[in-house]
Structure formats: structure tokens, C-alpha cells
C-alpha positions in Angstrom: -25.7 -3.5 -1.2 -22.1 -3.9 -2.1 -19.4 -3.2 0.5 -18.0 0.3 0.1 -14.5 -1.1 0.7 -11.9 -2.9 -1.4 -9.5 -5.4 0.0 -5.9 -4.9 -1.1 -3.1 -7.4 -0.4 0.1 -5.4 0.3 3.4 -7.2 0.6 5.8 -5.3 3.0 9.4 -6.7 3.0 8.0 -10.1 2.0 5.2 -10.1 4.6 1.6 -10.0 3.4 -1.0 -7.7 4.8 -4.6 -7.6 3.8 -5.9 -4.0 4.0 -9.5 -3.0 3.7 -9.7 0.5 2.1 -12.3 3.0 1.0 -12.0 3.3 -2.9 -12.7 7.1 -2.6 -9.6 7.6 -0.4 -6.1 8.4 -1.6 -4.0 5.3 -2.1 -1.5 6.5 0.6 -4.1 5.7 3.3 -3.3 2.0 2.9 0.4 2.4 3.8 0.1 3.0 7.6 -2.4 0.1 7.8 -0.1 -2.3 6.0 2.9 -1.2 8.0 1.1 -1.7 11.3 -0.2 -5.1 10.3 3.3 -6.3 9.4 5.0 -4.7 12.4 6.9 -2.2 10.3 5.1 0.8 11.8 8.1 2.1 13.7 11.3 3.7 12.5 10.3 5.1 9.1 7.5 7.6 8.3 4.9 6.9 5.6 6.6 9.2 3.1 9.8 7.0 3.1 7.9 4.1 1.5 7.2 3.4 -2.2 4.1 1.5 -3.3 4.4 -0.5 -6.6 2.2 -2.8 -8.5 3.2 -6.4 -9.5 5.0 -5.1 -12.6 7.2 -2.8 -10.5 5.5 0.4 -11.6 5.6 3.1 -8.9 2.1 4.2 -8.0 1.0 7.7 -7.3 -0.3 7.4 -3.8 -2.1 10.8 -3.9 -4.6 9.4 -6.4 -7.9 7.9 -5.2 -7.8 4.1 -5.0 -10.8 3.8 -7.4 -8.8 5.5 -10.2 -6.4 2.5 -10.4 -9.2 0.0 -11.2 -7.6 -2.7 -9.1 -9.0 -6.2 -9.8 -10.1 -8.6 -7.0 -7.0 -10.2 -5.5 -4.6 -7.4 -6.5 -1.2 -7.5 -4.8 0.9 -4.3 -4.2 4.4 -4.1 -2.9 5.5 -1.6 -0.3 9.2 -1.0 0.2 11.5 1.7 1.6 12.6 4.2 -1.0 16.1 3.8 -2.3 18.7 5.4 0.0 16.4 5.4 3.0 17.0 3.4 6.2 20.7 3.8 6.8 21.8 2.3 3.5 
């Protein structure tokens, strides 16, 4: 039987994190895991981060992961929202 999880590579401020996620969960569930794995889990709450695909499109993190149809080896990019972080 196939694994019920999907592996998603998330780049946080240039640092990669490989996150295993349930495809039936909202996309936002990968954010705290990626932040923790890259040591960015202090200072900014999850809602201060944007998740984008390789083309720079902002992803709706309230949608279930399976709705995006991510291919194997997908890379997403997590960054602080504009104007956040003392800028």
C-alpha cells in the first residue's frame, strides 16, 4: 500500500527542509515543520510567512495539499511576508 504522506521540499531563506505531509491536511501544516527543521521557528508566527511555488505564485495555505497536485520532487519557497520582521 502506498504511503499516505507526500514529501515536500521547502526552501526557507535559502535553507532546504524536507517535510513529510498528509495530503488531506491543509497546506499550512507544513509551515511550522519547515521552520523548525531550518531553525526559523522562533521570532515570527506561522501567519507571518508566505508559501510560494517555483514560479513565485502565492499558494493558498488553507487548501488541502492534495488539491495542488504537487509532483514528486516539488520545491516550495517560504519567506516572511513583505513588511514583516522589522523591515
